[in-house]
C-alpha positions as CSV (number, residue, x, y, z in Angstrom):
1,X,-70.0,67.4,-17.3
2,X,-72.0,65.3,-14.4
3,X,-70.2,65.5,-10.6
4,X,-68.7,62.1,-9.3
5,X,-71.1,60.4,-7.0
6,X,-69.6,57.5,-4.7
7,X,-70.4,54.9,-2.3
8,X,-68.6,52.0,-0.9
9,X,-69.1,49.2,-3.3
10,X,-70.1,45.7,-1.1
11,X,-69.1,42.1,-2.4
12,X,-71.0,39.1,-1.5
13,X,-68.6,36.2,0.5
14,X,-69.0,32.8,1.6
15,X,-69.8,34.1,4.9
16,X,-72.9,35.6,3.5
17,X,-74.0,31.6,3.5
18,X,-77.5,31.7,5.5
19,X,-76.0,28.9,7.9
20,X,-72.1,30.3,8.1
21,X,-74.9,33.8,9.3
22,X,-76.6,30.9,11.5
23,X,-73.9,29.6,13.5
24,X,-72.1,32.9,14.0
25,X,-74.9,34.4,15.6
26,X,-75.1,31.1,18.0
27,X,-71.6,32.0,18.9
28,X,-71.8,35.2,19.6
29,X,-75.1,34.8,21.8
30,X,-72.9,32.1,23.8
31,X,-69.4,34.1,23.5
32,X,-70.8,36.8,25.2
33,X,-73.4,35.5,27.6
34,X,-71.2,36.4,30.9
35,X,-71.0,39.7,29.6
36,X,-74.9,40.6,29.0
37,X,-76.0,38.2,32.1
38,X,-72.9,40.0,34.4
39,X,-76.0,41.3,36.9
40,X,-77.5,38.5,37.7
41,X,-74.1,36.3,37.9
42,X,-72.8,39.1,40.3
43,X,-75.8,39.3,42.7
44,X,-75.3,35.6,42.7
45,X,-72.2,35.5,43.7
46,X,-72.8,38.0,46.3
47,X,-76.0,36.0,47.9
48,X,-74.7,32.1,46.6
49,X,-70.9,32.3,47.6
50,X,-70.5,34.9,50.0
51,X,-68.1,37.0,47.9
52,X,-67.6,40.4,48.8
53,X,-68.9,43.3,46.1
54,X,-65.2,44.1,45.6
55,X,-64.4,40.4,45.1
56,X,-67.8,40.7,42.4
57,X,-65.8,43.5,40.8
58,X,-62.5,41.5,40.1
59,X,-64.2,38.2,39.0
60,X,-66.1,40.3,36.1
61,X,-63.1,41.4,35.3
62,X,-61.4,38.3,35.2
63,X,-64.0,36.9,32.9
64,X,-63.7,39.6,30.4
65,X,-60.5,40.2,30.8
66,X,-59.3,36.9,29.9
67,X,-62.3,37.3,27.1
68,X,-59.9,40.2,25.5
69,X,-56.5,38.5,26.0
70,X,-58.2,35.3,24.1
71,X,-59.8,37.6,20.9
72,X,-56.4,39.5,20.9
73,X,-54.7,35.8,20.6
74,X,-57.7,35.2,17.7
75,X,-56.8,38.3,15.9
76,X,-53.2,37.6,15.9
77,X,-53.9,33.9,14.4
78,X,-56.8,34.3,12.6
79,X,-55.7,35.8,9.0
80,X,-53.5,32.7,8.5
81,X,-54.8,30.0,10.6
82,X,-58.4,27.7,10.2
83,X,-61.1,29.3,12.1
84,X,-62.8,25.9,12.8
85,X,-59.7,24.6,14.8
86,X,-59.4,28.0,17.0
87,X,-63.3,27.6,17.5
88,X,-63.0,24.0,18.6
89,X,-59.8,25.0,21.2
90,X,-61.8,27.9,22.5
91,X,-65.0,26.0,22.9
92,X,-62.6,23.3,24.5
93,X,-60.9,25.8,27.2
94,X,-64.2,27.2,28.4
95,X,-65.8,23.9,28.6
96,X,-62.7,22.2,30.7
97,X,-62.9,25.6,33.2
98,X,-66.3,25.7,33.8
99,X,-66.4,22.3,34.7
100,X,-63.3,22.8,37.6
101,X,-66.1,25.7,38.4
102,X,-68.3,23.0,39.1
103,X,-65.9,21.3,42.1
104,X,-63.8,24.6,43.4
105,X,-65.6,27.5,44.6
106,X,-63.0,29.4,46.6
107,X,-62.4,32.9,45.5
108,X,-58.6,32.6,44.4
109,X,-59.2,29.6,42.4
110,X,-62.6,30.8,41.1
111,X,-60.6,34.2,40.2
112,X,-57.9,32.0,37.8
113,X,-60.6,29.6,36.6
114,X,-62.7,32.6,35.3
115,X,-59.5,34.2,33.6
116,X,-59.1,30.6,31.6
117,X,-62.5,31.0,30.9
118,X,-62.4,34.2,29.5
119,X,-59.2,33.2,27.4
120,X,-61.6,30.5,25.7
121,X,-64.5,32.8,25.0
122,X,-62.4,35.3,23.5
123,X,-60.5,33.3,20.9
124,X,-64.2,31.1,20.2
125,X,-66.4,35.4,20.6
126,X,-63.7,36.2,18.2
127,X,-64.2,34.0,14.9
128,X,-67.7,34.5,15.3
129,X,-67.6,38.5,15.4
130,X,-64.7,38.1,12.3
131,X,-67.4,35.9,10.1
132,X,-70.1,38.4,10.6
133,X,-67.5,41.5,9.6
134,X,-66.6,39.4,6.9
135,X,-70.1,39.2,5.3
136,X,-71.3,42.1,2.4
137,X,-73.3,43.7,4.9
138,X,-71.5,43.8,8.4
139,X,-73.9,46.4,9.9
140,X,-76.8,44.5,9.3
141,X,-75.1,41.5,10.3
142,X,-74.5,42.6,13.6
143,X,-77.7,44.1,13.6
144,X,-79.4,40.5,13.3
145,X,-76.5,39.9,16.3
146,X,-77.9,42.4,18.8
147,X,-81.7,41.9,17.9
148,X,-81.2,38.2,19.3
149,X,-78.9,39.3,22.2
150,X,-81.8,41.1,23.1
151,X,-84.2,38.0,23.3
152,X,-81.0,36.0,24.9
153,X,-80.4,38.6,27.4
154,X,-83.8,38.7,28.3
155,X,-83.9,35.1,28.7
156,X,-80.3,34.8,30.7
157,X,-81.7,37.7,33.1
158,X,-85.0,35.7,33.8
159,X,-83.7,32.6,34.4
160,X,-80.5,32.4,35.4
161,X,-81.5,34.3,39.3
162,X,-83.3,30.8,40.1
163,X,-80.4,28.7,39.7
164,X,-77.4,27.7,41.4
165,X,-73.9,28.5,40.4
166,X,-72.9,25.3,39.4
167,X,-76.8,25.3,37.2
168,X,-75.3,28.3,35.7
169,X,-71.5,26.8,35.1
170,X,-73.4,23.7,33.6
171,X,-75.7,26.1,31.2
172,X,-72.9,27.6,29.6
173,X,-70.8,23.9,29.1
174,X,-74.1,22.9,27.7
175,X,-74.2,25.9,25.4
176,X,-70.5,25.9,24.0
177,X,-70.6,22.3,23.3
178,X,-74.2,22.0,21.4
179,X,-72.3,25.1,18.9
180,X,-69.8,22.7,18.0
181,X,-72.3,20.6,16.0
182,X,-72.7,23.4,13.5
183,X,-69.3,24.1,13.0
184,X,-68.5,22.8,9.7
185,X,-71.1,25.2,8.6
186,X,-68.5,28.6,8.7
187,X,-65.3,28.7,6.0
188,X,-62.2,28.0,7.2
189,X,-60.6,30.8,5.6
190,X,-61.4,35.0,4.4
191,X,-59.8,36.6,1.6
192,X,-57.0,39.1,2.5
193,X,-58.4,42.4,2.6
194,X,-56.9,44.4,5.2
195,X,-58.0,48.0,5.8
196,X,-59.0,47.7,1.7
197,X,-62.1,49.4,0.9
198,X,-64.1,49.6,-2.8
199,X,-65.4,52.6,-3.6
200,X,-68.2,52.4,-6.4
201,X,-67.6,55.8,-8.6
202,X,-70.5,56.8,-11.2
203,X,-69.5,60.0,-13.6
204,X,-70.9,61.4,-16.6
205,X,-67.9,58.8,-18.4
206,X,-69.0,55.6,-16.5
207,X,-68.9,53.4,-13.8
208,X,-65.7,51.9,-12.0
209,X,-64.6,50.9,-8.9
210,X,-61.2,52.4,-6.9
211,X,-59.5,51.2,-3.9
212,X,-59.1,53.2,-1.0
213,X,-56.2,52.1,1.8
214,X,-57.6,52.7,5.2
215,X,-55.1,54.4,7.2
216,X,-54.6,52.0,10.6
217,X,-54.3,54.1,12.8
218,X,-58.1,55.4,12.3
219,X,-59.1,51.8,12.8
220,X,-56.9,51.3,16.1
221,X,-58.8,54.8,17.2
222,X,-62.1,53.1,16.6
223,X,-60.7,50.2,19.2
224,X,-59.9,52.5,21.8
225,X,-63.5,54.1,21.5
226,X,-64.6,50.8,21.9
227,X,-62.8,50.1,25.0
228,X,-63.3,53.8,26.7
229,X,-67.1,53.2,25.8
230,X,-66.8,49.6,27.8
231,X,-65.0,50.6,30.1
232,X,-68.6,52.7,31.0
233,X,-70.6,50.0,30.3
234,X,-68.8,47.5,32.4
235,X,-68.9,49.8,35.4
236,X,-72.3,50.4,35.1
237,X,-73.7,46.7,34.0
238,X,-71.6,45.2,36.8
239,X,-73.3,47.3,39.8
240,X,-76.4,48.3,38.9
241,X,-78.1,46.0,40.3
242,X,-76.5,46.4,43.7
243,X,-76.9,50.0,43.8
244,X,-80.6,49.7,42.9
245,X,-80.8,47.4,45.8
246,X,-78.6,49.7,47.7
247,X,-80.7,52.5,47.0
248,X,-83.6,50.7,48.2
249,X,-85.0,49.7,44.9
250,X,-88.0,46.9,45.5
251,X,-85.9,43.6,44.4
252,X,-89.3,42.6,42.1
253,X,-89.2,46.2,40.6
254,X,-85.2,45.5,39.3
255,X,-85.8,42.1,38.2
256,X,-88.5,43.1,36.0
257,X,-86.4,46.4,34.8
258,X,-83.5,44.3,34.0
259,X,-85.8,42.1,31.7
260,X,-87.4,44.8,30.2
261,X,-84.0,46.8,29.6
262,X,-83.4,43.8,27.3
263,X,-86.4,44.2,25.5
264,X,-85.8,47.4,25.3
265,X,-82.9,46.8,23.0
266,X,-85.2,45.3,20.6
267,X,-86.7,48.5,19.3
268,X,-82.6,49.8,19.2
269,X,-82.4,47.4,16.5
270,X,-85.6,47.9,15.1
271,X,-84.5,51.5,14.4
272,X,-80.5,51.4,14.2
273,X,-80.3,49.9,10.5
274,X,-83.3,52.4,9.5
275,X,-81.3,55.5,10.8
276,X,-77.6,54.1,9.9
277,X,-79.1,53.9,5.9
278,X,-80.2,57.5,5.9
279,X,-77.4,59.0,8.2
280,X,-74.7,56.5,7.6
281,X,-73.0,55.1,10.5
282,X,-70.7,57.6,12.6
283,X,-73.4,60.4,13.1
284,X,-75.7,58.1,14.8
285,X,-73.4,56.8,16.7
286,X,-71.8,60.1,18.0
287,X,-75.5,60.9,19.1
288,X,-76.1,57.7,20.7
289,X,-72.9,58.3,22.9
290,X,-74.2,61.6,24.2
291,X,-77.1,60.2,25.2
292,X,-75.7,56.8,26.8
293,X,-73.4,59.6,29.4
294,X,-76.8,61.4,30.0
295,X,-78.2,58.4,30.9
296,X,-75.5,57.0,33.2
297,X,-74.5,60.1,34.7
298,X,-78.5,60.7,35.8
299,X,-77.6,58.6,38.6
300,X,-74.3,59.9,39.4
301,X,-77.0,62.7,41.1
302,X,-79.2,60.3,43.1
303,X,-80.5,57.2,42.6
304,X,-84.2,56.1,43.0
305,X,-87.2,54.3,41.5
306,X,-87.4,56.5,38.8
307,X,-84.0,57.6,38.2
308,X,-83.5,53.9,38.2
309,X,-85.9,52.9,36.0
310,X,-85.3,55.7,33.5
311,X,-81.9,55.4,33.3
312,X,-81.6,51.3,32.7
313,X,-84.5,51.4,29.9
314,X,-81.9,54.1,28.2
315,X,-78.8,52.8,28.8
316,X,-80.0,49.5,27.4
317,X,-81.7,50.7,24.2
318,X,-78.5,52.8,23.5
319,X,-76.4,49.8,24.2
320,X,-77.6,48.2,21.0
321,X,-77.7,51.3,18.9
322,X,-74.1,51.8,19.7
323,X,-72.9,48.6,19.4
324,X,-74.0,48.1,15.8
325,X,-72.3,51.1,14.7
326,X,-69.2,50.8,16.4
327,X,-68.7,47.2,15.3
328,X,-70.1,47.6,11.8
329,X,-67.8,51.3,11.1
330,X,-65.0,48.9,11.7
331,X,-65.9,46.1,9.7
332,X,-66.6,48.1,6.4
333,X,-62.8,49.1,6.7
334,X,-61.5,45.7,7.4
335,X,-62.9,42.6,5.4
336,X,-60.1,40.3,6.4
337,X,-61.1,39.8,10.1
338,X,-58.2,41.1,11.6
339,X,-59.0,44.4,13.2
340,X,-63.1,43.2,13.4
341,X,-61.9,40.1,15.6
342,X,-60.0,42.8,18.1
343,X,-63.4,44.3,18.9
344,X,-64.2,41.7,21.6
345,X,-60.6,42.5,22.8
346,X,-61.5,46.1,23.2
347,X,-64.9,45.3,24.9
348,X,-63.0,42.9,27.4
349,X,-60.5,45.2,28.4
350,X,-62.9,47.8,28.8
351,X,-65.1,45.5,30.8
352,X,-61.5,45.1,33.0
353,X,-60.7,48.7,33.4
354,X,-64.4,49.6,34.2
355,X,-65.9,47.1,37.2
356,X,-61.9,47.1,38.2
357,X,-62.3,51.0,38.3
358,X,-65.6,50.7,40.2
359,X,-64.3,48.2,43.1
360,X,-61.4,50.7,43.6
361,X,-63.7,53.6,44.1
362,X,-66.2,51.7,46.7
363,X,-63.4,50.1,48.3
364,X,-61.7,53.6,48.6
365,X,-65.2,54.5,50.3
366,X,-66.9,56.3,47.1
367,X,-70.3,55.6,46.5
368,X,-72.7,54.8,43.5
369,X,-73.1,57.9,42.7
370,X,-69.5,58.6,42.2
371,X,-69.0,55.5,40.4
372,X,-71.8,56.5,37.5
373,X,-70.8,59.8,37.1
374,X,-66.6,58.2,36.4
375,X,-68.7,55.7,34.2
376,X,-70.6,59.2,32.3
377,X,-67.2,60.6,31.8
378,X,-66.0,57.3,29.9
379,X,-68.4,57.8,27.9
380,X,-67.8,61.7,26.6
381,X,-64.1,60.7,25.9
382,X,-65.3,57.9,23.6
383,X,-67.4,60.4,22.3
384,X,-64.5,62.9,21.7
385,X,-62.7,60.0,20.1
386,X,-65.3,59.0,17.7
387,X,-65.8,62.9,16.9
388,X,-62.1,63.1,15.9
389,X,-61.9,59.8,13.7
390,X,-65.0,60.8,12.0
391,X,-63.2,64.4,10.8
392,X,-60.9,63.1,9.5
393,X,-62.1,60.4,7.6
394,X,-64.2,62.8,6.4
395,X,-61.2,64.5,4.7
396,X,-59.5,61.2,3.7
397,X,-62.2,58.7,2.8
398,X,-65.7,60.6,3.1
399,X,-67.6,57.5,1.5
400,X,-66.4,55.3,4.2
401,X,-67.1,57.9,6.9
402,X,-70.6,58.5,5.9
403,X,-71.1,54.3,5.3
404,X,-74.2,52.7,6.5
């Protein structure tokens, strides 16, 4: 008798419509806009508004902490709620908060308004991420998203330094308002297939589709690993430009590096799907996390133009890899969107902890080398969490553990 061969069974959904994918991709670019442009926004807050480095870290945490809270709210509502209405609510909240930022620029008021803007963006972004996760091939959808990110991030980092803070806020208002024009392109609801995966099984007796239940704790472990990963990313990305300046790296070179680093992500996108098609998602993810820990930890040993250049280019390239694999891994396990919509929450929580931890270290007298050393430690903790999850999933549902 022929040995059975099995793999994940992928089924097309209404979310595979090109218009749904297009508007969802646009929404993710807008929703994550503050996150990807943090170095430029942080530098602008210091230079244009006179905020301290510690205050910049708190403001970044408010933006991204709100993102986490809004995404958690979206995850609670998305299974039964109307996705289009959730997007309307999120976009309106962001537009109002940014409009108030045009008028009020004192630190305590700005802190509250950035928290409110983050709340709206989290609700908005969680729906977009869940829409992409509900497609038949979520890893490919997320790869398209991150490919677009590489260009949008480069554009933001090129344009934002030339704008006033009011110009930056006005840009975010316009971007959210524009996205509402295509809202009817997305389905309002999704099928409820929470933590249920279909597996194609072939043997000498024929072909059949079996359904396997994914233990919820394994998905929560993946979300924990995303939180740990983004604690590293948040601390690094918030302070990398300020750290480079303090190390004496030429400002023009820093600006070029940030743009080149974003474009390096394009190479990551081009390679990510090809690699996952051959090796699955989990094993390349583990390798990428280990390399990111090394790239970030390099700055813990000392900072100069050469180490900054190598670290920043490697960081951006690996960031793309890691996001594709992390998001695809969860979406393969959950087509209902509930857990996929929690991805921005995990990312936002990490972005709270990362900048706040870095700000506390700096306030306590630590230097940037110590900050980046701690960031690398969190990347290693994420690696350990994924390693344990992967080995457990290999025993329970190997088709999902090694799925592309």
